[in-house]
N, C-alpha and C positions, 0 to 999 in steps of 0.2 A: 853778415855777422863775421868778424875777422877773428880767426883762430888758426892755429897750426895743427894739422891732423896728419902730419907725416912723420916718418922716423919713429922713434920710441913713443911719441905722443899719440900715435895712431892707435896703439893698443887700448888706450883709455876710452875709445869708442865702444868697447865691449863693456856691458853693464857689470858683468862679474868682476873684470879686471878693475874697472873704475872704482867700484865699491871697496874691492880689496886694498887698493892703493889709499883711497880715502881713509878707510878704517886704520890702516897702518900708520897713517900720519896723524891719528888722533881725532878723526872727524866725529866720532860718536860723542866724545866729551865736548867737542866744539859745538855740535848741534844742540845738545842739552843746554849748554851755557848761553848759546844764542837765543834759544827759545825763552829761557828764563829771564834774561836780562832785556831783551829787545822786543821780542814777539809778544810776550805776555798774553797768551790766548786765554779766552774764557769759553767753557763748555757751551756749545750751541752757537758760536759765532760762525760766520761764513768766511772761509779763507780761500783766497784764490792764489795759486803758486804758479808763477810764470817762469818757465825754465826749470821745471820740477825735477828733471832727471829721473832717477829711480824712486822718488818720493820717500827717501830715507828719513826725512823729517817727521813723517807721520807718527812713528812710535813715540815721539816726544811731545805730541799734541794731545789734548784732551778730546772728547768726543765733539767734533766740529763737523760743519758742512764743508768739506774740502773738495776743491776742483783744481786739477793740475794740467798744465799745458807744457809739451816739449816736442821739438822737431825730430828727435831721434826715435825711430820705431823700436830699437832695442831697449832703450830706457823706458819707454812707455809700456812695452810689453812686460818688462821686469816689474814695473810698478803695479801693473794689473794683477800679475801673478802673486806678488808678495803681499799686496794690501787690498785684495778683493773685498768689497763690502765697506771699506773705510772712506772711499772717495770715488770721484769720477775723473777719468784720464783721457786726455785728447792728444793725439799725435798731429800737431799742426801749430803754426804761428797763432798767437793771440792777436786778434784783429779788432778793428773798430766795430765790425758787425758783432763780434762777441761781446764787447763792452756794452753795446746798446741792447743786446739780447738778454743777458744774464741778469739775475738779481744782484744789485749792488752789494759789494763785499765789505765786511768789517775790517779785514786785513788783506792787503795784496803783498804777497812775498816775492822777491826776486833775488834768490841766493846764487851768486856766482854768474850774474848775467851781464851787468853794465860793462864789465871790462872786456866783453866780447863785442861791444858795440862802439862805433865811433860817436863823436859828440852829437851829430845830427840825428842818428838813429836812437841814441840813448835819450835825448831830449824828447823825441817823438814818443818813445816808449813810456817815459815818466808821465807825459800828458795823458796817454791812454790809460795807464794805471790809475791816475788821479780821477779820471772820469768813471772808472769801474768801481770806485769807492762810494760808500754812503757818506753823507756829511758827518764828519767826526771820525771817519775810518782812517786807517794809517797804511802808508806804504813803507815796507821794511825791506832794505836791501843790505847785502854783504858782499864785499869783493876784496880781492887782494889789493894791497896798497903800498905805495912807496912812502917812506917817512924818514926824516933826517935822524931819528932816534933808533931806527931799526938796526940789528946786527948785520954784519957782512953776509952771514949765512942766510938770514931771512931775506935780504935783498936778492941774493943770488937764487933762492928757490922761487921767489915772486917773479923774477925775470924769466923763469923757465915755464911759467904758466902758459897754457894753450891760447888764452885771450891775449890779443895784441893791443888792448887799449887800457892797460892797467894805469891808474892815475894816483896822484897824492890826494890827501883830504881836501884840499882847496879845489882840485879838479872835480871831484864828486860833488862838492857843495855847489859849485858853479852850474852843474847839470840841473840841480833842483830849483835854483833861484828864480827861474822864470815861471815856475809852476806851483810852488808852495810858498806862502809867506814866511813860514818858519820851518826849518828842518834841522834836527838834531844830528850831529856828527860825532862819532866816536872811533878813535883809532885803538885797536887792540893789538898788543904784542904778545903772541904766544910763545911760551918759553920751553915747554917740554919738547916740541919740535919747532925750532925758530921759524916764525912765520908772522906776517902783519896783515890784518884785515881792517877795512873801514866799514862801519856800520852806519847806515843813514835811516832815520825815522822821521817821516814827514806826515803830518795830519791834515786831512782835507777840512777846510773851514766850515763851520756851520753859519749859515746865513741868518741874520736877525730879521725880525719881521719887516723892517724897512729896507732890507736888501743888502746891508752891509755885512761882509763876513766877519766872524769872530773866531778866535782860536777855540778848539774843542777842549 
């Protein structure tokens, strides 16, 4: 996983500092809008959150069956402390064994994950996430993005992200093309603090009785 964890970026490894910086940059409003526009959860759904961080998306979700994975012990400890009783949290990579073991998900979330992965690892993850979905389930991702229409300030802030694989919209779409027949791509330009994100929403096809997949 390619990311910079030295210098000033190193302090973001602290859950308290990370959440403070995120909230100062308007993350609470961003999470609410992201959930409303792209996640669109329904009470009772099963949601798998890969790279869940401190699980600060949970307050914006209805009562769901939530399971989060993250490799940071500090982030997972914070998630367990803040959101006890609302989900299950695992401090490890999400693996093929997990995808085979768990109940298929209605929604797989990967917020701020793909831009930490090179193309090969990102493609492998998308395939794994697809296999963890029920037919008709959705993979929803959100990552920093380069775009010709973004402001100079937004481009600068995106360039300072810890992730070393920030892409443009076409780059993110290319990752999905081998694994989902259709993937919606939306670029959002935040204005209150200039920043650019790319949201991807891909639905796992439902197989017809004769075996051919159809869109959900």
